[in-house]
MARVO-212533 format. One record per atom (N, C-alpha, C, O): residue number from 0; residue in one letter; chain; atom name; x, y, z. Coordinates in nm, 3 decimals. Example, Ala and Ser with C-alpha at 12.3 -4.5 7.8 and 13.67 -1.06 7.14 Angstrom:
ATOM_vexlum_zavo_tinu_dodren_u_v_w
ATOM_0_a_A_N_1.319_-0.569_0.780
ATOM_0_a_A_CA_1.230_-0.450_0.780
ATOM_0_a_A_C_1.320_-0.330_0.780
ATOM_0_a_A_O_1.424_-0.332_0.846
ATOM_1_s_A_N_1.285_-0.225_0.708
ATOM_1_s_A_CA_1.367_-0.106_0.714
ATOM_1_s_A_C_1.290_0.003_0.787
ATOM_1_s_A_O_1.341_0.114_0.804
This chain:
ATOM_vexlum_zavo_tinu_dodren_u_v_w
ATOM_0_m_A_N_0.571_-1.306_3.504
ATOM_0_m_A_CA_0.450_-1.214_3.480
ATOM_0_m_A_C_0.331_-1.298_3.549
ATOM_0_m_A_O_0.311_-1.419_3.539
ATOM_1_s_A_N_0.266_-1.214_3.613
ATOM_1_s_A_CA_0.143_-1.262_3.702
ATOM_1_s_A_C_0.032_-1.229_3.608
ATOM_1_s_A_O_0.056_-1.196_3.491
ATOM_2_g_A_N_-0.089_-1.238_3.655
ATOM_2_g_A_CA_-0.203_-1.216_3.579
ATOM_2_g_A_C_-0.313_-1.286_3.611
ATOM_2_g_A_O_-0.300_-1.382_3.687
ATOM_3_a_A_N_-0.445_-1.250_3.556
ATOM_3_a_A_CA_-0.559_-1.337_3.593
ATOM_3_a_A_C_-0.571_-1.438_3.491
ATOM_3_a_A_O_-0.537_-1.414_3.375
ATOM_4_l_A_N_-0.623_-1.565_3.530
ATOM_4_l_A_CA_-0.640_-1.654_3.431
ATOM_4_l_A_C_-0.764_-1.623_3.345
ATOM_4_l_A_O_-0.872_-1.580_3.386
ATOM_5_l_A_N_-0.726_-1.653_3.216
ATOM_5_l_A_CA_-0.839_-1.607_3.126
ATOM_5_l_A_C_-0.919_-1.735_3.064
ATOM_5_l_A_O_-1.041_-1.745_3.061
ATOM_6_c_A_N_-0.822_-1.834_3.014
ATOM_6_c_A_CA_-0.881_-1.957_2.977
ATOM_6_c_A_C_-0.774_-2.046_2.936
ATOM_6_c_A_O_-0.660_-2.002_2.922
ATOM_7_a_A_N_-0.804_-2.181_2.915
ATOM_7_a_A_CA_-0.684_-2.267_2.872
ATOM_7_a_A_C_-0.661_-2.253_2.738
ATOM_7_a_A_O_-0.750_-2.210_2.665
ATOM_8_v_A_N_-0.537_-2.289_2.691
ATOM_8_v_A_CA_-0.513_-2.266_2.560
ATOM_8_v_A_C_-0.602_-2.351_2.453
ATOM_8_v_A_O_-0.632_-2.311_2.341
ATOM_9_d_A_N_-0.637_-2.478_2.510
ATOM_9_d_A_CA_-0.715_-2.567_2.436
ATOM_9_d_A_C_-0.850_-2.529_2.433
ATOM_9_d_A_O_-0.928_-2.599_2.369
ATOM_10_d_A_N_-0.897_-2.411_2.501
ATOM_10_d_A_CA_-1.020_-2.353_2.483
ATOM_10_d_A_C_-1.051_-2.295_2.358
ATOM_10_d_A_O_-1.168_-2.282_2.321
ATOM_11_v_A_N_-0.942_-2.255_2.282
ATOM_11_v_A_CA_-0.925_-2.196_2.154
ATOM_11_v_A_C_-0.884_-2.281_2.052
ATOM_11_v_A_O_-0.780_-2.345_2.066
ATOM_12_p_A_N_-0.963_-2.290_1.935
ATOM_12_p_A_CA_-0.925_-2.401_1.816
ATOM_12_p_A_C_-0.776_-2.366_1.772
ATOM_12_p_A_O_-0.738_-2.250_1.787
ATOM_13_e_A_N_-0.698_-2.454_1.725
ATOM_13_e_A_CA_-0.583_-2.433_1.662
ATOM_13_e_A_C_-0.622_-2.341_1.546
ATOM_13_e_A_O_-0.730_-2.355_1.488
ATOM_14_d_A_N_-0.536_-2.251_1.515
ATOM_14_d_A_CA_-0.562_-2.137_1.390
ATOM_14_d_A_C_-0.697_-2.098_1.397
ATOM_14_d_A_O_-0.761_-2.087_1.292
ATOM_15_g_A_N_-0.758_-2.074_1.520
ATOM_15_g_A_CA_-0.888_-2.020_1.529
ATOM_15_g_A_C_-0.892_-1.925_1.645
ATOM_15_g_A_O_-0.788_-1.886_1.698
ATOM_16_s_A_N_-1.004_-1.889_1.682
ATOM_16_s_A_CA_-1.050_-1.767_1.779
ATOM_16_s_A_C_-1.150_-1.807_1.871
ATOM_16_s_A_O_-1.220_-1.905_1.844
ATOM_17_q_A_N_-1.165_-1.741_1.977
ATOM_17_q_A_CA_-1.251_-1.751_2.086
ATOM_17_q_A_C_-1.275_-1.610_2.170
ATOM_17_q_A_O_-1.187_-1.530_2.200
ATOM_18_a_A_N_-1.418_-1.600_2.202
ATOM_18_a_A_CA_-1.435_-1.468_2.272
ATOM_18_a_A_C_-1.461_-1.500_2.439
ATOM_18_a_A_O_-1.530_-1.591_2.484
ATOM_19_f_A_N_-1.395_-1.409_2.507
ATOM_19_f_A_CA_-1.389_-1.434_2.664
ATOM_19_f_A_C_-1.422_-1.285_2.721
ATOM_19_f_A_O_-1.425_-1.186_2.648
ATOM_20_i_A_N_-1.446_-1.282_2.852
ATOM_20_i_A_CA_-1.460_-1.162_2.919
ATOM_20_i_A_C_-1.324_-1.186_3.032
ATOM_20_i_A_O_-1.304_-1.279_3.111
ATOM_21_a_A_N_-1.250_-1.072_3.006
ATOM_21_a_A_CA_-1.115_-1.088_3.092
ATOM_21_a_A_C_-1.143_-0.969_3.218
ATOM_21_a_A_O_-1.197_-0.860_3.204
ATOM_22_e_A_N_-1.093_-1.023_3.331
ATOM_22_e_A_CA_-1.076_-0.948_3.453
ATOM_22_e_A_C_-0.962_-0.863_3.450
ATOM_22_e_A_O_-0.854_-0.917_3.476
ATOM_23_l_A_N_-0.963_-0.743_3.425
ATOM_23_l_A_CA_-0.854_-0.659_3.429
ATOM_23_l_A_C_-0.861_-0.549_3.531
ATOM_23_l_A_O_-0.931_-0.449_3.512
ATOM_24_g_A_N_-0.787_-0.568_3.642
ATOM_24_g_A_CA_-0.808_-0.509_3.755
ATOM_24_g_A_C_-0.959_-0.481_3.809
ATOM_24_g_A_O_-1.013_-0.572_3.872
ATOM_25_e_A_N_-1.022_-0.372_3.789
ATOM_25_e_A_CA_-1.161_-0.365_3.845
ATOM_25_e_A_C_-1.257_-0.355_3.725
ATOM_25_e_A_O_-1.376_-0.322_3.729
ATOM_26_r_A_N_-1.184_-0.387_3.621
ATOM_26_r_A_CA_-1.280_-0.391_3.475
ATOM_26_r_A_C_-1.289_-0.518_3.435
ATOM_26_r_A_O_-1.199_-0.601_3.450
ATOM_27_q_A_N_-1.418_-0.544_3.373
ATOM_27_q_A_CA_-1.442_-0.652_3.299
ATOM_27_q_A_C_-1.426_-0.615_3.129
ATOM_27_q_A_O_-1.507_-0.533_3.084
ATOM_28_v_A_N_-1.344_-0.662_3.055
ATOM_28_v_A_CA_-1.324_-0.646_2.930
ATOM_28_v_A_C_-1.352_-0.759_2.824
ATOM_28_v_A_O_-1.292_-0.867_2.836
ATOM_29_a_A_N_-1.433_-0.741_2.731
ATOM_29_a_A_CA_-1.444_-0.841_2.624
ATOM_29_a_A_C_-1.322_-0.839_2.528
ATOM_29_a_A_O_-1.265_-0.741_2.480
ATOM_30_v_A_N_-1.295_-0.978_2.509
ATOM_30_v_A_CA_-1.158_-0.985_2.455
ATOM_30_v_A_C_-1.173_-1.107_2.352
ATOM_30_v_A_O_-1.263_-1.191_2.364
ATOM_31_m_A_N_-1.078_-1.109_2.250
ATOM_31_m_A_CA_-1.073_-1.212_2.151
ATOM_31_m_A_C_-0.926_-1.292_2.187
ATOM_31_m_A_O_-0.826_-1.230_2.224
ATOM_32_v_A_N_-0.930_-1.392_2.176
ATOM_32_v_A_CA_-0.818_-1.484_2.179
ATOM_32_v_A_C_-0.798_-1.557_2.037
ATOM_32_v_A_O_-0.882_-1.632_1.989
ATOM_33_i_A_N_-0.682_-1.526_1.980
ATOM_33_i_A_CA_-0.648_-1.603_1.842
ATOM_33_i_A_C_-0.530_-1.694_1.863
ATOM_33_i_A_O_-0.428_-1.653_1.918
ATOM_34_r_A_N_-0.542_-1.811_1.821
ATOM_34_r_A_CA_-0.427_-1.905_1.816
ATOM_34_r_A_C_-0.370_-1.913_1.675
ATOM_34_r_A_O_-0.443_-1.953_1.584
ATOM_35_k_A_N_-0.257_-1.881_1.652
ATOM_35_k_A_CA_-0.194_-1.903_1.528
ATOM_35_k_A_C_-0.052_-1.968_1.523
ATOM_35_k_A_O_0.048_-1.900_1.547
ATOM_36_g_A_N_-0.046_-2.088_1.494
ATOM_36_g_A_CA_0.073_-2.180_1.529
ATOM_36_g_A_C_0.103_-2.201_1.666
ATOM_36_g_A_O_0.027_-2.263_1.740
ATOM_37_d_A_N_0.204_-2.156_1.700
ATOM_37_d_A_CA_0.249_-2.181_1.847
ATOM_37_d_A_C_0.199_-2.047_1.910
ATOM_37_d_A_O_0.202_-2.041_2.033
ATOM_38_g_A_N_0.157_-1.948_1.849
ATOM_38_g_A_CA_0.133_-1.823_1.912
ATOM_38_g_A_C_-0.008_-1.792_1.987
ATOM_38_g_A_O_-0.105_-1.855_1.946
ATOM_39_v_A_N_-0.023_-1.715_2.076
ATOM_39_v_A_CA_-0.161_-1.695_2.150
ATOM_39_v_A_C_-0.136_-1.542_2.134
ATOM_39_v_A_O_-0.031_-1.483_2.160
ATOM_40_f_A_N_-0.268_-1.479_2.077
ATOM_40_f_A_CA_-0.274_-1.331_2.068
ATOM_40_f_A_C_-0.388_-1.297_2.120
ATOM_40_f_A_O_-0.488_-1.365_2.094
ATOM_41_v_A_N_-0.397_-1.176_2.212
ATOM_41_v_A_CA_-0.540_-1.157_2.281
ATOM_41_v_A_C_-0.543_-0.987_2.273
ATOM_41_v_A_O_-0.455_-0.915_2.322
ATOM_42_y_A_N_-0.653_-0.943_2.205
ATOM_42_y_A_CA_-0.702_-0.797_2.183
ATOM_42_y_A_C_-0.832_-0.789_2.253
ATOM_42_y_A_O_-0.901_-0.884_2.291
ATOM_43_e_A_N_-0.857_-0.648_2.266
ATOM_43_e_A_CA_-1.006_-0.620_2.302
ATOM_43_e_A_C_-1.099_-0.625_2.182
ATOM_43_e_A_O_-1.065_-0.585_2.071
ATOM_44_n_A_N_-1.208_-0.673_2.209
ATOM_44_n_A_CA_-1.291_-0.695_2.093
ATOM_44_n_A_C_-1.385_-0.581_2.091
ATOM_44_n_A_O_-1.497_-0.573_2.140
ATOM_45_s_A_N_-1.298_-0.469_2.006
ATOM_45_s_A_CA_-1.366_-0.356_2.004
ATOM_45_s_A_C_-1.292_-0.300_1.859
ATOM_45_s_A_O_-1.171_-0.290_1.843
ATOM_46_c_A_N_-1.383_-0.270_1.770
ATOM_46_c_A_CA_-1.322_-0.209_1.631
ATOM_46_c_A_C_-1.264_-0.071_1.665
ATOM_46_c_A_O_-1.327_0.004_1.740
ATOM_47_p_A_N_-1.164_-0.039_1.621
ATOM_47_p_A_CA_-1.090_0.106_1.628
ATOM_47_p_A_C_-1.169_0.204_1.566
ATOM_47_p_A_O_-1.159_0.323_1.599
ATOM_48_h_A_N_-1.252_0.163_1.473
ATOM_48_h_A_CA_-1.356_0.256_1.391
ATOM_48_h_A_C_-1.462_0.312_1.450
ATOM_48_h_A_O_-1.477_0.434_1.461
ATOM_49_i_A_N_-1.552_0.213_1.498
ATOM_49_i_A_CA_-1.669_0.263_1.585
ATOM_49_i_A_C_-1.683_0.210_1.715
ATOM_49_i_A_O_-1.771_0.257_1.787
ATOM_50_g_A_N_-1.609_0.118_1.756
ATOM_50_g_A_CA_-1.605_0.063_1.891
ATOM_50_g_A_C_-1.693_-0.063_1.898
ATOM_50_g_A_O_-1.712_-0.120_2.005
ATOM_51_a_A_N_-1.751_-0.110_1.773
ATOM_51_a_A_CA_-1.843_-0.222_1.778
ATOM_51_a_A_C_-1.763_-0.347_1.789
ATOM_51_a_A_O_-1.656_-0.357_1.729
ATOM_52_p_A_N_-1.816_-0.456_1.872
ATOM_52_p_A_CA_-1.747_-0.584_1.861
ATOM_52_p_A_C_-1.725_-0.629_1.734
ATOM_52_p_A_O_-1.804_-0.603_1.643
ATOM_53_l_A_N_-1.599_-0.711_1.716
ATOM_53_l_A_CA_-1.549_-0.755_1.595
ATOM_53_l_A_C_-1.630_-0.893_1.515
ATOM_53_l_A_O_-1.636_-0.924_1.397
ATOM_54_d_A_N_-1.679_-0.947_1.624
ATOM_54_d_A_CA_-1.749_-1.092_1.580
ATOM_54_d_A_C_-1.904_-1.072_1.559
ATOM_54_d_A_O_-1.974_-1.018_1.645
ATOM_55_f_A_N_-1.955_-1.121_1.436
ATOM_55_f_A_CA_-2.095_-1.126_1.417
ATOM_55_f_A_C_-2.148_-1.243_1.496
ATOM_55_f_A_O_-2.251_-1.234_1.563
ATOM_56_i_A_N_-2.075_-1.352_1.486
ATOM_56_i_A_CA_-2.111_-1.473_1.551
ATOM_56_i_A_C_-2.003_-1.486_1.671
ATOM_56_i_A_O_-1.882_-1.478_1.652
ATOM_57_s_A_N_-2.058_-1.504_1.784
ATOM_57_s_A_CA_-1.960_-1.508_1.896
ATOM_57_s_A_C_-1.846_-1.600_1.884
ATOM_57_s_A_O_-1.865_-1.720_1.868
ATOM_58_g_A_N_-1.706_-1.537_1.894
ATOM_58_g_A_CA_-1.609_-1.611_1.893
ATOM_58_g_A_C_-1.549_-1.632_1.757
ATOM_58_g_A_O_-1.438_-1.684_1.749
ATOM_59_q_A_N_-1.613_-1.595_1.652
ATOM_59_q_A_CA_-1.567_-1.595_1.495
ATOM_59_q_A_C_-1.504_-1.447_1.456
ATOM_59_q_A_O_-1.572_-1.351_1.420
ATOM_60_f_A_N_-1.360_-1.449_1.470
ATOM_60_f_A_CA_-1.294_-1.320_1.437
ATOM_60_f_A_C_-1.222_-1.333_1.318
ATOM_60_f_A_O_-1.190_-1.228_1.261
ATOM_61_l_A_N_-1.186_-1.450_1.265
ATOM_61_l_A_CA_-1.100_-1.463_1.141
ATOM_61_l_A_C_-1.159_-1.495_1.027
ATOM_61_l_A_O_-1.248_-1.579_1.017
ATOM_62_n_A_N_-1.104_-1.414_0.915
ATOM_62_n_A_CA_-1.165_-1.428_0.780
ATOM_62_n_A_C_-1.162_-1.564_0.728
ATOM_62_n_A_O_-1.083_-1.639_0.785
ATOM_63_h_A_N_-1.232_-1.613_0.630
ATOM_63_h_A_CA_-1.233_-1.745_0.580
ATOM_63_h_A_C_-1.128_-1.800_0.570
ATOM_63_h_A_O_-1.127_-1.916_0.609
ATOM_64_e_A_N_-1.002_-1.745_0.516
ATOM_64_e_A_CA_-0.885_-1.808_0.502
ATOM_64_e_A_C_-0.797_-1.835_0.635
ATOM_64_e_A_O_-0.695_-1.904_0.637
ATOM_65_r_A_N_-0.853_-1.768_0.743
ATOM_65_r_A_CA_-0.776_-1.763_0.868
ATOM_65_r_A_C_-0.638_-1.694_0.870
ATOM_65_r_A_O_-0.544_-1.731_0.941
ATOM_66_t_A_N_-0.636_-1.603_0.797
ATOM_66_t_A_CA_-0.509_-1.544_0.775
ATOM_66_t_A_C_-0.499_-1.398_0.864
ATOM_66_t_A_O_-0.394_-1.350_0.907
ATOM_67_h_A_N_-0.638_-1.339_0.882
ATOM_67_h_A_CA_-0.650_-1.179_0.949
ATOM_67_h_A_C_-0.760_-1.214_1.039
ATOM_67_h_A_O_-0.833_-1.313_1.037
ATOM_68_i_A_N_-0.758_-1.114_1.120
ATOM_68_i_A_CA_-0.885_-1.084_1.215
ATOM_68_i_A_C_-0.987_-1.002_1.122
ATOM_68_i_A_O_-0.945_-0.907_1.055
ATOM_69_m_A_N_-1.105_-1.037_1.120
ATOM_69_m_A_CA_-1.196_-0.945_1.030
ATOM_69_m_A_C_-1.296_-0.888_1.127
ATOM_69_m_A_O_-1.341_-0.944_1.228
ATOM_70_c_A_N_-1.326_-0.763_1.079
ATOM_70_c_A_CA_-1.441_-0.690_1.170
ATOM_70_c_A_C_-1.562_-0.739_1.082
ATOM_70_c_A_O_-1.556_-0.748_0.959
ATOM_71_s_A_N_-1.680_-0.773_1.163
ATOM_71_s_A_CA_-1.778_-0.811_1.100
ATOM_71_s_A_C_-1.874_-0.690_1.045
ATOM_71_s_A_O_-1.953_-0.711_0.953
ATOM_72_t_A_N_-1.861_-0.567_1.107
ATOM_72_t_A_CA_-1.913_-0.461_1.054
ATOM_72_t_A_C_-1.899_-0.406_0.936
ATOM_72_t_A_O_-1.995_-0.379_0.864
ATOM_73_h_A_N_-1.768_-0.383_0.905
ATOM_73_h_A_CA_-1.723_-0.304_0.797
ATOM_73_h_A_C_-1.616_-0.399_0.708
ATOM_73_h_A_O_-1.560_-0.344_0.613
ATOM_74_a_A_N_-1.589_-0.523_0.733
ATOM_74_a_A_CA_-1.483_-0.599_0.698
ATOM_74_a_A_C_-1.331_-0.553_0.693
ATOM_74_a_A_O_-1.248_-0.598_0.613
ATOM_75_a_A_N_-1.307_-0.461_0.787
ATOM_75_a_A_CA_-1.177_-0.454_0.796
ATOM_75_a_A_C_-1.088_-0.553_0.840
ATOM_75_a_A_O_-1.123_-0.646_0.913
ATOM_76_l_A_N_-0.972_-0.537_0.797
ATOM_76_l_A_CA_-0.876_-0.671_0.811
ATOM_76_l_A_C_-0.739_-0.620_0.891
ATOM_76_l_A_O_-0.667_-0.528_0.856
ATOM_77_f_A_N_-0.723_-0.699_1.001
ATOM_77_f_A_CA_-0.628_-0.671_1.099
ATOM_77_f_A_C_-0.509_-0.814_1.091
ATOM_77_f_A_O_-0.536_-0.932_1.074
ATOM_78_q_A_N_-0.396_-0.758_1.108
ATOM_78_q_A_CA_-0.283_-0.861_1.100
ATOM_78_q_A_C_-0.296_-0.924_1.255
ATOM_78_q_A_O_-0.305_-0.853_1.355
ATOM_79_i_A_N_-0.297_-1.070_1.253
ATOM_79_i_A_CA_-0.317_-1.148_1.379
ATOM_79_i_A_C_-0.204_-1.120_1.474
ATOM_79_i_A_O_-0.230_-1.123_1.594
ATOM_80_e_A_N_-0.067_-1.092_1.428
ATOM_80_e_A_CA_0.042_-1.079_1.525
ATOM_80_e_A_C_0.064_-0.959_1.589
ATOM_80_e_A_O_0.132_-0.949_1.692
ATOM_81_d_A_N_-0.001_-0.850_1.524
ATOM_81_d_A_CA_0.005_-0.696_1.612
ATOM_81_d_A_C_-0.110_-0.634_1.613
ATOM_81_d_A_O_-0.113_-0.527_1.674
ATOM_82_g_A_N_-0.240_-0.686_1.542
ATOM_82_g_A_CA_-0.349_-0.606_1.543
ATOM_82_g_A_C_-0.360_-0.488_1.457
ATOM_82_g_A_O_-0.449_-0.405_1.474
ATOM_83_f_A_N_-0.258_-0.478_1.352
ATOM_83_f_A_CA_-0.247_-0.356_1.279
ATOM_83_f_A_C_-0.373_-0.363_1.157
ATOM_83_f_A_O_-0.390_-0.469_1.096
ATOM_84_c_A_N_-0.438_-0.269_1.134
ATOM_84_c_A_CA_-0.536_-0.275_1.000
ATOM_84_c_A_C_-0.479_-0.257_0.895
ATOM_84_c_A_O_-0.414_-0.153_0.886
ATOM_85_i_A_N_-0.484_-0.341_0.792
ATOM_85_i_A_CA_-0.431_-0.345_0.647
ATOM_85_i_A_C_-0.534_-0.294_0.578
ATOM_85_i_A_O_-0.502_-0.224_0.482
ATOM_86_s_A_N_-0.670_-0.310_0.602
ATOM_86_s_A_CA_-0.771_-0.250_0.495
ATOM_86_s_A_C_-0.898_-0.211_0.561
ATOM_86_s_A_O_-0.914_-0.249_0.677
ATOM_87_g_A_N_-0.992_-0.140_0.503
ATOM_87_g_A_CA_-1.097_-0.098_0.577
ATOM_87_g_A_C_-1.096_0.042_0.617
ATOM_87_g_A_O_-0.999_0.114_0.596
ATOM_88_p_A_N_-1.215_0.084_0.679
ATOM_88_p_A_CA_-1.226_0.226_0.727
ATOM_88_p_A_C_-1.131_0.264_0.828
ATOM_88_p_A_O_-1.106_0.383_0.843
ATOM_89_c_A_N_-1.071_0.171_0.903
ATOM_89_c_A_CA_-0.950_0.195_1.017
ATOM_89_c_A_C_-0.814_0.179_0.960
ATOM_89_c_A_O_-0.719_0.186_1.037
ATOM_90_e_A_N_-0.797_0.161_0.848
ATOM_90_e_A_CA_-0.666_0.115_0.793
ATOM_90_e_A_C_-0.576_0.210_0.856
ATOM_90_e_A_O_-0.602_0.330_0.865
ATOM_91_g_A_N_-0.444_0.143_0.909
ATOM_91_g_A_CA_-0.338_0.226_0.963
ATOM_91_g_A_C_-0.355_0.211_1.116
ATOM_91_g_A_O_-0.253_0.203_1.185
ATOM_92_d_A_N_-0.493_0.205_1.180
ATOM_92_d_A_CA_-0.505_0.189_1.327
ATOM_92_d_A_C_-0.464_0.060_1.359
ATOM_92_d_A_O_-0.431_-0.022_1.273
ATOM_93_h_A_N_-0.465_0.032_1.503
ATOM_93_h_A_CA_-0.441_-0.095_1.572
ATOM_93_h_A_C_-0.568_-0.129_1.658
ATOM_93_h_A_O_-0.639_-0.043_1.710
ATOM_94_l_A_N_-0.591_-0.274_1.670
ATOM_94_l_A_CA_-0.657_-0.311_1.790
ATOM_94_l_A_C_-0.587_-0.290_1.925
ATOM_94_l_A_O_-0.466_-0.264_1.925
ATOM_95_i_A_N_-0.650_-0.298_2.031
ATOM_95_i_A_CA_-0.600_-0.293_2.142
ATOM_95_i_A_C_-0.555_-0.411_2.216
ATOM_95_i_A_O_-0.637_-0.485_2.269
ATOM_96_q_A_N_-0.411_-0.436_2.225
ATOM_96_q_A_CA_-0.369_-0.552_2.251
ATOM_96_q_A_C_-0.378_-0.576_2.420
ATOM_96_q_A_O_-0.371_-0.473_2.487
ATOM_97_i_A_N_-0.390_-0.687_2.481
ATOM_97_i_A_CA_-0.411_-0.729_2.600
ATOM_97_i_A_C_-0.284_-0.795_2.623
ATOM_97_i_A_O_-0.240_-0.878_2.543
ATOM_98_n_A_N_-0.214_-0.758_2.743
ATOM_98_n_A_CA_-0.083_-0.814_2.773
ATOM_98_n_A_C_-0.127_-0.989_2.824
ATOM_98_n_A_O_-0.204_-1.011_2.917
ATOM_99_a_A_N_-0.064_-1.091_2.744
ATOM_99_a_A_CA_-0.086_-1.222_2.780
ATOM_99_a_A_C_0.033_-1.298_2.798
ATOM_99_a_A_O_0.137_-1.273_2.737
ATOM_100_d_A_N_0.018_-1.391_2.882
ATOM_100_d_A_CA_0.113_-1.490_2.905
ATOM_100_d_A_C_0.073_-1.621_2.893
ATOM_100_d_A_O_-0.044_-1.640_2.928
ATOM_101_v_A_N_0.132_-1.714_2.857
ATOM_101_v_A_CA_0.103_-1.868_2.853
ATOM_101_v_A_C_0.189_-1.942_2.931
ATOM_101_v_A_O_0.308_-1.959_2.902
ATOM_102_r_A_N_0.124_-1.996_3.049
ATOM_102_r_A_CA_0.193_-2.089_3.122
ATOM_102_r_A_C_0.107_-2.207_3.163
ATOM_102_r_A_O_-0.013_-2.196_3.184
ATOM_103_g_A_N_0.176_-2.324_3.173
ATOM_103_g_A_CA_0.108_-2.457_3.195
ATOM_103_g_A_C_-0.024_-2.469_3.119
ATOM_103_g_A_O_-0.129_-2.501_3.175
ATOM_104_g_A_N_-0.015_-2.440_2.979
ATOM_104_g_A_CA_-0.143_-2.473_2.914
ATOM_104_g_A_C_-0.253_-2.379_2.942
ATOM_104_g_A_O_-0.367_-2.397_2.898
ATOM_105_n_A_N_-0.217_-2.276_3.019
ATOM_105_n_A_CA_-0.326_-2.168_3.053
ATOM_105_n_A_C_-0.302_-2.026_3.006
ATOM_105_n_A_O_-0.189_-1.984_3.030
ATOM_106_v_A_N_-0.387_-1.944_2.943
ATOM_106_v_A_CA_-0.351_-1.790_2.921
ATOM_106_v_A_C_-0.395_-1.705_3.018
ATOM_106_v_A_O_-0.513_-1.702_3.052
ATOM_107_y_A_N_-0.302_-1.627_3.073
ATOM_107_y_A_CA_-0.317_-1.545_3.172
ATOM_107_y_A_C_-0.306_-1.391_3.115
ATOM_107_y_A_O_-0.228_-1.360_3.024
ATOM_108_v_A_N_-0.392_-1.300_3.181
ATOM_108_v_A_CA_-0.380_-1.170_3.106
ATOM_108_v_A_C_-0.365_-1.061_3.213
ATOM_108_v_A_O_-0.395_-1.092_3.328
ATOM_109_s_A_N_-0.326_-0.951_3.189
ATOM_109_s_A_CA_-0.309_-0.843_3.287
ATOM_109_s_A_C_-0.292_-0.713_3.214
ATOM_109_s_A_O_-0.288_-0.705_3.092
ATOM_110_l_A_N_-0.284_-0.613_3.296
ATOM_110_l_A_CA_-0.299_-0.458_3.247
ATOM_110_l_A_C_-0.161_-0.432_3.178
ATOM_110_l_A_O_-0.137_-0.322_3.128
């Protein structure tokens, strides 16, 4: 898989999150990167309910327990592994996942 370099895996804290701008073709997209265990998950930083960014403080996307992604606007909770909303006004909806590949300690994204 090819793709554009987004960040180094180490730019995101273990079991934490960080905000970035991804170059996806001709577009620049605000994204979140979540590290959970050995997994790296990348989603658009846009709540499916109203399109607002999910982070109130830049790069902070997880609930206090670090078990779910939480929208700062309405406290909707999303599963980290698949972006599925389990509670809140957009329950049953999904975050938009970005294709991501980890190679050589770096995260690459593509359409």
